[in-house]
C-alpha positions as CSV (number, residue, x, y, z in Angstrom):
1,M,-194.7,-99.0,53.1
2,A,-192.2,-101.6,54.5
3,K,-188.7,-100.7,55.4
4,Q,-186.0,-100.9,52.8
5,N,-183.4,-103.7,53.0
6,S,-185.9,-106.0,54.6
7,I,-187.3,-109.1,53.1
8,Y,-191.1,-109.0,52.6
9,P,-193.0,-112.0,54.1
10,T,-194.5,-114.2,51.4
11,E,-198.1,-113.1,52.2
12,E,-197.3,-109.4,52.1
13,F,-197.2,-109.1,48.4
14,Q,-200.9,-109.6,48.5
15,T,-201.2,-105.9,49.5
16,R,-198.3,-104.4,47.6
17,K,-198.6,-101.9,44.8
18,V,-196.6,-101.4,41.6
19,V,-196.0,-97.7,40.8
20,E,-194.5,-96.8,37.5
21,H,-194.1,-93.6,35.4
22,N,-196.4,-93.6,32.4
23,D,-193.4,-93.3,30.1
24,L,-192.2,-96.6,31.3
25,I,-195.6,-98.2,30.9
26,S,-195.8,-96.9,27.3
27,S,-192.3,-98.2,26.5
28,V,-191.4,-101.4,24.8
29,A,-190.6,-104.2,27.2
30,K,-188.1,-106.4,25.4
31,M,-188.5,-109.4,27.6
32,D,-190.7,-112.5,27.9
33,K,-193.4,-113.1,30.5
34,I,-191.3,-114.5,33.4
35,P,-188.6,-111.8,33.3
36,L,-191.3,-109.2,33.0
37,K,-193.2,-110.6,36.0
38,I,-190.0,-110.7,38.1
39,F,-189.3,-107.1,37.2
40,E,-192.9,-106.1,38.2
41,L,-192.5,-108.0,41.5
42,A,-189.2,-106.3,42.2
43,V,-190.8,-102.9,41.5
44,S,-193.5,-103.6,44.0
45,C,-190.7,-103.7,46.7
46,V,-189.6,-100.1,46.0
47,D,-190.8,-97.8,48.8
48,T,-191.7,-94.6,46.9
49,D,-191.9,-92.7,50.2
50,N,-188.4,-93.8,51.2
51,P,-186.5,-94.7,48.0
52,P,-183.4,-96.9,48.4
53,K,-180.3,-94.8,48.1
54,D,-178.3,-97.7,46.8
55,N,-181.1,-98.7,44.4
56,V,-181.3,-102.1,46.2
57,V,-184.4,-104.1,47.2
58,Y,-184.7,-107.5,48.7
59,M,-187.1,-110.3,48.0
60,S,-187.4,-113.8,49.3
61,K,-187.2,-116.9,47.2
62,K,-190.3,-118.2,49.0
63,E,-192.2,-115.2,47.7
64,L,-191.0,-115.7,44.2
65,F,-192.0,-119.4,44.3
66,S,-195.4,-118.4,45.7
67,F,-195.9,-115.6,43.1
68,F,-195.2,-118.0,40.2
69,D,-197.0,-120.9,42.0
70,V,-193.8,-123.1,41.8
71,N,-193.6,-125.9,44.3
72,D,-191.8,-128.8,42.6
73,S,-188.3,-130.1,43.5
74,N,-186.7,-128.4,40.6
75,K,-187.9,-124.9,41.6
76,H,-184.4,-123.6,42.6
77,A,-183.0,-124.5,39.1
78,R,-186.0,-122.9,37.5
79,F,-185.5,-119.8,39.6
80,K,-181.9,-119.5,38.5
81,K,-182.8,-119.9,34.9
82,A,-185.5,-117.3,35.1
83,I,-183.1,-114.8,36.7
84,E,-180.4,-115.5,34.1
85,K,-183.0,-115.1,31.3
86,M,-184.2,-111.8,32.7
87,Q,-180.6,-110.3,32.8
88,E,-179.8,-111.7,29.3
89,Q,-182.8,-110.4,27.5
90,A,-184.5,-107.7,29.6
91,F,-184.4,-104.1,28.6
92,F,-186.8,-101.2,28.0
93,K,-186.9,-99.0,24.9
94,I,-188.3,-95.7,26.3
95,K,-189.7,-92.9,24.1
96,E,-190.5,-89.6,25.9
97,K,-191.2,-86.1,24.7
98,S,-188.3,-83.7,24.6
99,G,-188.8,-80.2,23.2
100,K,-190.3,-80.4,19.8
101,G,-189.5,-84.1,19.3
102,Y,-188.8,-87.2,21.2
103,K,-185.9,-88.7,23.2
104,F,-185.2,-92.4,23.1
105,K,-183.5,-94.5,25.8
106,R,-182.5,-98.2,26.0
107,I,-182.3,-99.2,29.7
108,L,-181.2,-102.6,31.2
109,P,-183.4,-102.4,34.3
110,I,-181.8,-104.9,36.7
111,P,-178.0,-105.4,36.2
112,T,-177.3,-107.2,39.5
113,V,-179.0,-110.0,41.2
114,E,-177.4,-112.0,44.1
115,W,-178.5,-115.0,46.1
116,N,-177.0,-118.1,47.7
117,D,-178.0,-121.6,48.5
118,Y,-178.3,-121.3,52.3
119,N,-180.8,-118.6,52.9
120,D,-184.0,-117.1,51.5
121,K,-182.7,-113.6,50.6
122,V,-182.5,-112.3,47.0
123,F,-180.6,-109.1,46.5
124,I,-181.7,-106.9,43.5
125,R,-180.1,-103.7,42.4
126,F,-181.9,-101.6,39.9
127,N,-180.1,-99.6,37.2
128,P,-179.9,-95.9,38.3
129,D,-181.3,-94.9,35.0
130,I,-184.5,-96.8,35.6
131,M,-185.1,-95.3,39.1
132,P,-186.6,-92.0,38.0
133,Y,-189.4,-94.0,36.4
134,L,-190.0,-95.7,39.7
135,I,-189.6,-93.0,42.3
136,E,-190.0,-89.5,40.7
137,L,-193.7,-89.8,40.5
138,K,-195.3,-86.4,41.2
139,T,-197.2,-86.5,37.9
140,N,-198.0,-89.0,35.1
141,F,-197.7,-92.2,37.0
142,T,-199.9,-95.3,37.4
143,Q,-200.3,-97.8,40.2
144,Y,-201.9,-101.2,40.5
145,A,-201.8,-104.1,42.9
146,I,-199.1,-106.7,42.1
147,T,-201.6,-109.4,42.6
148,D,-203.5,-108.1,39.5
149,I,-200.9,-109.7,37.2
150,I,-200.3,-113.0,39.1
151,E,-202.7,-115.0,36.9
152,L,-201.7,-113.3,33.7
153,N,-199.9,-115.9,31.6
154,S,-199.0,-113.8,28.6
155,K,-196.5,-111.0,28.1
156,Y,-199.2,-109.3,26.0
157,S,-201.7,-109.6,28.8
158,I,-199.4,-107.9,31.3
159,I,-198.4,-105.1,28.9
160,L,-202.0,-104.4,27.9
161,Y,-203.3,-104.5,31.5
162,K,-200.7,-101.9,32.6
163,W,-201.7,-99.7,29.6
164,F,-205.4,-100.0,30.5
165,C,-204.6,-99.1,34.1
166,M,-202.7,-96.0,32.9
167,S,-205.7,-94.8,30.9
168,Y,-208.5,-95.8,33.4
169,N,-206.7,-94.4,36.4
170,Q,-206.7,-91.0,34.6
171,F,-210.5,-91.3,34.2
172,E,-210.9,-92.0,37.9
173,H,-208.6,-89.2,38.9
174,Y,-210.3,-86.6,36.7
175,Q,-214.0,-87.7,36.7
176,H,-214.9,-85.4,39.6
177,K,-212.6,-82.5,38.6
178,P,-213.5,-79.5,36.5
179,N,-210.5,-79.5,34.2
180,R,-211.5,-82.4,31.9
181,T,-214.4,-82.4,29.4
182,Q,-216.9,-85.3,29.1
183,K,-215.3,-86.2,25.8
184,Q,-211.8,-86.4,27.4
185,L,-213.2,-88.6,30.2
186,E,-214.8,-90.9,27.6
187,E,-211.4,-91.1,25.8
188,Y,-209.8,-92.3,29.1
189,K,-212.3,-95.1,29.4
190,N,-212.2,-95.8,25.6
191,P,-208.6,-95.3,24.7
192,R,-207.6,-95.6,21.0
193,I,-204.3,-96.8,19.7
194,T,-203.1,-97.3,16.1
195,V,-202.2,-100.8,15.1
196,E,-198.7,-99.5,14.3
197,E,-198.3,-98.1,17.8
198,L,-199.8,-101.2,19.4
199,R,-197.3,-103.4,17.6
200,R,-194.5,-101.2,18.9
201,L,-195.9,-101.4,22.5
202,T,-196.2,-105.2,22.4
203,D,-192.9,-105.7,20.6
204,T,-194.6,-107.4,17.7
205,V,-193.5,-105.2,14.8
206,D,-191.9,-108.2,13.1
207,D,-194.4,-110.8,14.4
208,Y,-197.8,-112.0,13.4
209,K,-197.7,-110.3,10.0
210,R,-201.3,-111.3,9.2
211,F,-203.7,-109.3,11.2
212,F,-205.8,-112.4,11.9
213,H,-202.9,-113.9,13.9
214,F,-202.1,-110.6,15.5
215,D,-205.8,-110.2,16.5
216,E,-205.8,-113.7,18.0
217,R,-202.5,-113.7,19.9
218,V,-202.2,-110.0,21.0
219,L,-205.8,-109.0,21.4
220,K,-208.4,-111.8,21.9
221,Q,-206.4,-114.2,24.0
222,P,-204.8,-111.6,26.3
223,L,-208.2,-109.8,26.8
224,E,-209.8,-113.2,27.8
225,E,-207.1,-113.5,30.5
226,I,-207.5,-109.9,31.7
227,N,-211.3,-110.1,31.8
228,K,-211.1,-113.4,33.8
229,N,-208.4,-112.5,36.2
230,T,-208.4,-108.8,36.9
231,H,-210.8,-106.1,38.0
232,F,-211.4,-105.0,34.4
233,N,-213.8,-106.1,31.7
234,V,-212.3,-104.9,28.3
235,Q,-213.8,-105.2,24.8
236,Y,-212.5,-103.6,21.6
237,T,-213.6,-102.2,18.3
238,K,-211.5,-102.4,15.1
239,I,-211.4,-99.1,13.3
240,K,-210.9,-99.3,9.5
241,K,-209.2,-97.0,7.2
242,G,-210.1,-98.1,3.7
243,R,-210.0,-101.9,3.7
244,S,-207.4,-102.2,6.4
245,I,-207.6,-102.1,10.2
246,E,-206.0,-98.8,11.1
247,S,-206.5,-98.6,14.9
248,I,-208.1,-100.3,17.9
249,E,-210.4,-98.7,20.4
250,F,-210.7,-100.4,23.7
251,H,-213.7,-100.1,26.0
252,I,-212.7,-100.5,29.7
253,E,-215.2,-101.2,32.4
254,K,-214.4,-101.8,36.1
255,K,-216.1,-104.8,37.6
256,K,-218.8,-103.7,40.0
257,L,-217.4,-105.7,42.9
258,A,-213.8,-105.2,42.0
259,Q,-211.4,-105.5,44.9
260,D,-209.5,-102.3,45.6
261,M,-205.9,-102.1,46.7
262,N,-206.8,-103.0,50.3
263,G,-209.5,-105.5,49.7
264,N,-212.3,-103.1,50.7
265,Y,-215.0,-104.6,48.6
266,K,-215.4,-107.4,51.2
267,K,-216.3,-104.8,53.7
268,E,-218.7,-103.2,51.3
269,Q,-220.5,-106.4,50.6
270,N,-221.5,-106.5,54.3
271,D,-222.5,-102.8,54.4
272,P,-226.3,-102.3,54.5
273,Q,-226.1,-99.1,52.5
274,Y,-223.9,-100.7,49.9
275,L,-226.3,-103.7,49.6
276,K,-229.3,-101.4,49.3
277,S,-227.6,-99.4,46.5
278,K,-226.7,-102.6,44.7
279,E,-230.2,-103.9,44.9
280,E,-231.6,-100.5,43.6
281,K,-229.1,-100.7,40.7
282,E,-230.2,-104.2,39.8
283,Q,-233.9,-103.2,39.9
284,L,-233.1,-100.2,37.6
285,K,-231.3,-102.5,35.2
286,Q,-234.3,-104.9,35.1
287,K,-236.5,-101.9,34.4
288,Y,-234.3,-100.8,31.5
289,F,-234.2,-104.3,30.2
290,A,-238.0,-104.6,30.2
291,Q,-238.3,-101.2,28.5
292,A,-235.8,-102.1,25.8
293,M,-237.6,-105.4,25.0
294,A,-240.8,-103.4,24.4
295,N,-239.0,-100.6,22.5
296,P,-239.6,-100.4,18.7
297,Y,-235.9,-99.6,18.2
298,T,-235.1,-103.1,19.4
299,R,-237.2,-104.5,16.6
300,M,-235.5,-102.2,14.1
301,L,-232.0,-103.3,15.2
302,N,-233.0,-107.0,15.2
303,E,-234.5,-106.8,11.7
304,A,-231.3,-105.1,10.5
305,M,-229.3,-108.0,12.1
306,L,-227.5,-105.7,14.5
307,L,-228.9,-107.6,17.4
308,F,-228.8,-111.4,17.8
309,P,-230.5,-113.8,20.2
310,H,-227.6,-113.7,22.7
311,D,-227.9,-109.9,22.7
312,L,-231.6,-110.0,23.4
313,M,-231.1,-112.4,26.3
314,D,-228.3,-110.3,27.9
315,I,-229.8,-108.0,30.5
316,E,-226.7,-105.8,30.6
317,T,-226.6,-105.2,26.8
318,M,-230.3,-104.4,26.6
319,A,-230.3,-102.1,29.6
320,N,-227.4,-100.2,28.1
321,L,-229.2,-99.8,24.8
322,Q,-232.3,-98.4,26.6
323,Q,-230.2,-96.1,28.8
324,S,-227.5,-94.9,26.4
325,V,-228.6,-95.5,22.8
326,Y,-232.3,-95.2,22.5
327,P,-232.4,-91.6,23.9
328,I,-230.1,-90.6,21.0
329,Y,-232.5,-92.4,18.6
330,D,-235.3,-90.3,20.2
331,E,-233.4,-87.1,19.4
332,L,-232.9,-88.3,15.8
333,K,-236.6,-89.2,15.6
334,V,-237.7,-85.7,16.8
335,E,-235.5,-84.0,14.2
336,Y,-235.8,-86.3,11.2
337,G,-238.7,-88.6,11.9
338,N,-239.0,-92.4,12.2
339,E,-237.5,-92.8,8.7
340,G,-234.4,-90.9,9.8
341,V,-233.8,-93.5,12.5
342,K,-234.4,-96.4,10.1
343,K,-232.1,-94.8,7.5
344,H,-229.3,-94.5,10.1
345,I,-229.8,-98.1,11.4
346,S,-229.7,-99.4,7.8
347,Y,-226.5,-97.4,7.1
348,V,-224.8,-98.8,10.3
349,A,-225.9,-102.4,9.3
350,A,-224.3,-102.0,5.9
351,K,-221.1,-100.3,7.0
352,Q,-220.5,-101.8,10.5
353,D,-217.0,-102.5,11.6
354,D,-216.1,-105.6,13.4
355,Y,-216.8,-105.4,17.1
356,S,-216.4,-107.7,20.0
357,K,-219.6,-109.6,20.8
358,R,-220.4,-107.9,24.0
359,N,-219.8,-104.4,22.8
360,I,-222.8,-103.7,20.6
361,S,-224.3,-101.1,22.8
362,Q,-221.0,-99.1,22.9
363,Y,-220.7,-99.4,19.1
364,L,-224.3,-98.3,18.4
365,K,-224.0,-95.4,20.9
366,K,-220.9,-94.1,19.1
367,S,-222.4,-94.5,15.7
368,A,-225.6,-92.7,16.6
369,T,-223.7,-89.9,18.4
370,T,-221.4,-89.3,15.4
371,Y,-224.3,-89.4,13.0
372,L,-226.4,-86.9,15.0
373,E,-223.4,-84.6,15.3
374,S,-222.7,-84.8,11.5
375,L,-226.3,-83.9,10.7
376,A,-226.3,-81.0,13.1
377,F,-223.0,-79.7,11.6
378,K,-224.5,-79.9,8.0
379,K,-227.6,-78.2,9.2
380,N,-225.6,-75.3,10.7
381,M,-223.5,-75.0,7.6
382,S,-226.5,-74.7,5.4
383,R,-227.9,-71.9,7.6
384,N,-224.6,-70.0,7.2
């Protein structure tokens, strides 16, 4: 970590991290994109190993201009306007557990910003009430590179990306530890949130009243940005209750060549063992793809219109079906015969929820697993 009360050189933010308590990430950020990004950049200047006693950090104007890719002659006026806007509108509504209920806080994060016309230094003082969420991080915290949000041009993209990091980081932390079940690990990779809670998180309780508009502005467009500009690929499934969409289940995958906090993937790409492993994985994927194309289950899904031409041409999708879905169909076939598999596929085709176009394998896996578990439960009940 750099020393406090020093100005970070412009290029150093490329390696800096944002570290925030999960309660802050789950709070409502009552601010637009630019103020939110300024706040995130300021947080990346906090040295969690040596917290500032006066709650002050320093940034440079050059860094801010570089972060926002601003280079026109009007940049100083735009910077001033962005700072003013942040202080006028920015606050967090924080909800945290307290005893048997919840405690609510409303915090203005940065009450003081100072700068002048003759040097590059920007003085930022955090509200003391926000500091525990930035420095008291022994448990329940999330970190990510500040560069991860540079290209995110929507408030919703930033909020969702941080929320995805919070969940996926827990998966990475616990995946090799004995104190989490496989189901819990899957839930970290596939977090579910009610539409009501998602509206609260994104501050859209009173916006986009029609779900079609909410879906487009708060889900589809932000996820396109996240998938294009970060180390995540995220798809989602709409979960219905009756005729309404009750909740959203996200499916988070980390890109195979995703850069870590220190840019280590560039070193890995030149490592013979890494390259050998990558080649073996590609060969295995091709093998699964070939097996899937020859598998009778593929024809069943195609005839039921659960697979379409673009699915059949996608190696990743078909390999995932062969690896993760078809073994479950095999179990179903052993127990209930070929007709049992057909009956299940027909049911899924008739009752399918909306799903994002690249998430069919995840959707079918969950449907088959749930169906098999329900049949096993009924069978056990009948024996008793």
